[in-house]
LOGUMAR-163206 format. One record per residue: x, y, z of N, C-alpha, C, O in turn. Coordinates in steps of 0.1 Angstrom, whole numbers, plus 5000, padded with zeros to 4 digits. Layout:
# LOGUMAR-163206
[[X,Y,Z],[X,Y,Z],[X,Y,Z],[X,Y,Z]];
...
//
This chain:
# LOGUMAR-163206
[[6229,6029,9425],[6228,6038,9415],[6242,6046,9413],[6248,6050,9423]];
[[6246,6047,9401],[6259,6054,9399],[6257,6069,9400],[6249,6075,9394]];
[[6265,6076,9409],[6264,6090,9412],[6270,6098,9401],[6269,6111,9401]];
[[6277,6092,9391],[6284,6100,9380],[6273,6107,9372],[6263,6102,9369]];
[[6277,6119,9368],[6268,6127,9359],[6268,6120,9345],[6278,6116,9340]];
[[6256,6119,9340],[6255,6113,9326],[6250,6123,9316],[6242,6132,9319]];
[[6255,6122,9304],[6251,6130,9293],[6249,6122,9280],[6256,6112,9278]];
[[6239,6125,9273],[6236,6120,9260],[6236,6131,9250],[6229,6141,9252]];
[[6243,6130,9239],[6245,6141,9230],[6238,6138,9217],[6241,6128,9210]];
[[6229,6147,9213],[6222,6147,9200],[6228,6158,9192],[6229,6170,9197]];
[[6233,6156,9180],[6239,6166,9172],[6235,6165,9157],[6232,6154,9152]];
[[6235,6177,9151],[6231,6176,9136],[6244,6173,9128],[6255,6176,9132]];
[[6241,6167,9117],[6252,6162,9108],[6261,6173,9104],[6273,6170,9099]];
[[6257,6185,9104],[6266,6196,9100],[6277,6199,9109],[6287,6205,9105]];
[[6276,6194,9122],[6287,6196,9131],[6294,6183,9135],[6301,6182,9145]];
[[6293,6173,9126],[6298,6160,9129],[6313,6160,9131],[6318,6151,9139]];
[[6321,6168,9125],[6335,6169,9126],[6339,6174,9140],[6351,6172,9144]];
[[6330,6180,9147],[6333,6185,9160],[6330,6175,9172],[6334,6177,9183]];
[[6324,6164,9168],[6320,6154,9179],[6331,6148,9187],[6329,6145,9199]];
[[6342,6145,9181],[6353,6138,9189],[6358,6148,9199],[6360,6143,9211]];
[[6359,6161,9196],[6363,6170,9206],[6353,6172,9217],[6356,6173,9229]];
[[6340,6172,9213],[6329,6173,9222],[6329,6162,9232],[6328,6164,9244]];
[[6331,6150,9227],[6331,6138,9235],[6343,6138,9245],[6341,6135,9257]];
[[6354,6142,9240],[6366,6143,9249],[6364,6153,9260],[6368,6151,9272]];
[[6359,6165,9257],[6357,6175,9267],[6347,6171,9278],[6350,6174,9290]];
[[6336,6165,9274],[6326,6161,9284],[6331,6150,9293],[6329,6150,9305]];
[[6338,6140,9287],[6343,6129,9296],[6355,6134,9305],[6356,6129,9316]];
[[6363,6143,9299],[6373,6149,9308],[6368,6157,9319],[6374,6157,9330]];
[[6356,6163,9318],[6350,6170,9328],[6342,6161,9338],[6336,6166,9348]];
[[6343,6148,9337],[6338,6139,9346],[6324,6134,9343],[6317,6128,9352]];
[[6319,6136,9331],[6306,6131,9327],[6307,6117,9320],[6317,6115,9313]];
[[6298,6108,9323],[6297,6096,9316],[6289,6098,9304],[6277,6102,9304]];
[[6295,6095,9292],[6288,6097,9280],[6280,6084,9276],[6286,6074,9274]];
[[6267,6086,9277],[6258,6074,9274],[6257,6071,9259],[6255,6060,9255]];
[[6258,6081,9251],[6257,6079,9237],[6257,6092,9229],[6256,6103,9235]];
[[6258,6091,9216],[6258,6103,9207],[6249,6098,9195],[6251,6088,9190]];
[[6240,6107,9191],[6231,6104,9180],[6231,6115,9170],[6228,6127,9173]];
[[6236,6112,9158],[6236,6122,9147],[6222,6123,9141],[6215,6113,9139]];
[[6218,6135,9138],[6205,6138,9131],[6207,6145,9119],[6215,6155,9119]];
[[6201,6141,9107],[6203,6149,9095],[6199,6164,9097],[6189,6167,9103]];
[[6208,6173,9092],[6205,6187,9093],[6197,6193,9082],[6202,6200,9074]];
[[6184,6189,9082],[6175,6195,9071],[6161,6196,9077],[6157,6189,9086]];
[[6153,6204,9070],[6139,6206,9075],[6131,6194,9075],[6122,6193,9083]];
[[6133,6185,9066],[6124,6173,9065],[6125,6164,9076],[6117,6154,9078]];
[[6135,6165,9085],[6137,6157,9097],[6131,6163,9109],[6133,6158,9120]];
[[6125,6174,9108],[6118,6180,9120],[6104,6174,9121],[6094,6180,9119]];
[[6104,6161,9126],[6092,6153,9126],[6091,6146,9139],[6101,6145,9147]];
[[6079,6140,9142],[6077,6132,9154],[6085,6119,9153],[6089,6113,9163]];
[[6088,6114,9140],[6096,6102,9138],[6110,6105,9143],[6116,6096,9149]];
[[6116,6117,9141],[6129,6120,9146],[6129,6121,9161],[6138,6116,9167]];
[[6119,6127,9167],[6118,6127,9181],[6117,6113,9187],[6123,6110,9197]];
[[6109,6104,9180],[6108,6091,9185],[6122,6084,9185],[6125,6076,9194]];
[[6130,6086,9174],[6143,6080,9173],[6152,6085,9184],[6160,6077,9190]];
[[6151,6097,9188],[6159,6103,9200],[6155,6096,9212],[6163,6091,9220]];
[[6142,6095,9215],[6136,6088,9227],[6141,6074,9227],[6145,6069,9238]];
[[6140,6067,9216],[6144,6052,9216],[6159,6051,9219],[6163,6042,9226]];
[[6167,6060,9214],[6181,6060,9216],[6184,6062,9231],[6193,6056,9237]];
[[6177,6072,9237],[6179,6074,9251],[6175,6062,9260],[6183,6059,9269]];
[[6164,6056,9257],[6160,6044,9264],[6170,6033,9262],[6173,6026,9272]];
[[6175,6031,9250],[6184,6020,9247],[6198,6022,9255],[6204,6013,9259]];
[[6201,6035,9257],[6214,6038,9263],[6213,6038,9279],[6223,6038,9286]];
[[6200,6036,9284],[6198,6036,9298],[6197,6049,9305],[6200,6051,9317]];
[[6193,6059,9297],[6192,6073,9302],[6181,6073,9313],[6171,6066,9312]];
[[6183,6082,9323],[6173,6084,9333],[6168,6098,9333],[6172,6106,9325]];
[[6159,6101,9343],[6154,6115,9344],[6166,6125,9347],[6165,6137,9344]];
[[6176,6120,9353],[6187,6129,9357],[6198,6130,9346],[6208,6137,9347]];
[[6196,6123,9335],[6206,6124,9324],[6204,6137,9316],[6193,6141,9313]];
[[6215,6143,9314],[6215,6156,9306],[6214,6152,9291],[6222,6145,9286]];
[[6204,6158,9284],[6203,6157,9270],[6209,6170,9264],[6203,6180,9265]];
[[6220,6168,9257],[6227,6180,9251],[6225,6180,9236],[6228,6170,9229]];
[[6219,6190,9231],[6216,6192,9217],[6226,6202,9211],[6227,6213,9216]];
[[6233,6197,9201],[6244,6205,9195],[6241,6208,9180],[6238,6198,9173]];
[[6242,6220,9176],[6239,6223,9162],[6227,6232,9161],[6223,6239,9170]];
[[6221,6232,9149],[6209,6240,9147],[6198,6231,9141],[6199,6219,9142]];
[[6189,6237,9135],[6178,6230,9128],[6171,6220,9137],[6165,6224,9147]];
[[6172,6208,9134],[6164,6197,9141],[6168,6196,9155],[6159,6195,9164]];
[[6181,6197,9159],[6185,6195,9173],[6179,6206,9182],[6177,6203,9194]];
[[6177,6218,9177],[6172,6228,9186],[6157,6231,9184],[6151,6238,9192]];
[[6151,6226,9173],[6137,6228,9170],[6129,6218,9178],[6117,6220,9181]];
[[6134,6206,9181],[6127,6196,9188],[6131,6197,9203],[6142,6194,9207]];
[[6122,6202,9211],[6124,6204,9225],[6113,6198,9233],[6114,6198,9246]];
//
């Protein structure tokens, strides 16, 4: 098992321009970035279908119980917990 810290980032589309910097900072700090998933930043995406898409992305990326799920933005990313 790889002892490297792993992170998966979910972010709302309103902060999309910030994602390259975010990716660089986390990898520079020694984290393995498993993936990044943009979520539309609107009320209609606060659904179980959106939660399912996040879970599927985590599984596809090989996330484990010790993987940090980082939610960036507002709306959907912080309302689904």
